[in-house]
N, C-alpha and C positions, 0 to 999 in steps of 0.2 A: 693966671686965671684958673689954675688947677684946683682940685678939691679931693678930699679923701672919701672913700666908700668902704664899708665893711661888707664882705660877701661870704656866704656859707653855702656849700653845695653838697648834696649826697649823690655820689657817682656809682654807676654800675658799668662793668666791663663786659663786652661780648667777645669772648675768645673764639667763638665759632666762625665769626666773620673773618678775622685775621688772627692766627695763632700767636700766642705771646711767647716769643723767644728772641734771641739776639737779632738785631737789625730788622725788626718788624715794627709796625705802628698799629697796635691794637686799638679798636674803636671803644669809646666810652660815651655814656649819655647820662643825664640826670636832671634833677630839679634843685632849685635853691632859692635863696632870698638875699636881698641887698638893702643896705641903708646908706643913703647919700647924705653926708653931713652938710652940704651946701644948701640943700632944699629947705628943711629936711624932707626927704622923700623915701618911700618904701617901695621896693621892687620885687617881683616874682620873676625868677630866671629859669629858662630851659638851657641845657648845656648839651652840645654835641661836639666831640673832638676825637683826636688821635694822640697817642703818646708813644715815646720811645723810652723803654725801660732801661735805665742805666745799669751797666754791668758792674762797675767798680764802686758805685755809691748806692745807698738805699734810697732810691727815688726815681723820678722820671722827668723828662722834658715833654711838654704838651703844647698843642695848638688846638684851639677850640672856637666855635661860634656860639654866641650867647644872646638869643633874643630875650629882651627884658621888658616887662610892662611895669612902668613906674606910676605910683599913685602919689600925687601931691595936690595942692589946693586948686589948680585949674582943672584937674581931672586926670584920667589915665592917659599915658603916652607910651608908645612902643618905640624901642630902639634896638638895633642889632649891633653887637660888639664882636670884634675879632680879638682874641687874647692869646698870648703865648707866655710860657713861663716854665719855672723849674719847681717841682715839689720834692721835698726831702721828707722821708718817712722817719718818725721818731720811734 
């Protein structure tokens, strides 16, 4: 019953709240968009999370909350997602 979605976010980091160095979890926030292939549906996302900057790899591990407003044929619907993942920087 799963489906695929394409998500794109612009993120800003606030290093004044939590300084960015080893063993810290700096705060980030942002806005984004999503397209759900099952609907099809289009969504606008807000993002609020924390990340652990990896010391030995160019990337981070993150945990975030993502409220999303989806638009499809019945009308707008709000959902709140919790997401965790690994980002690698190119």
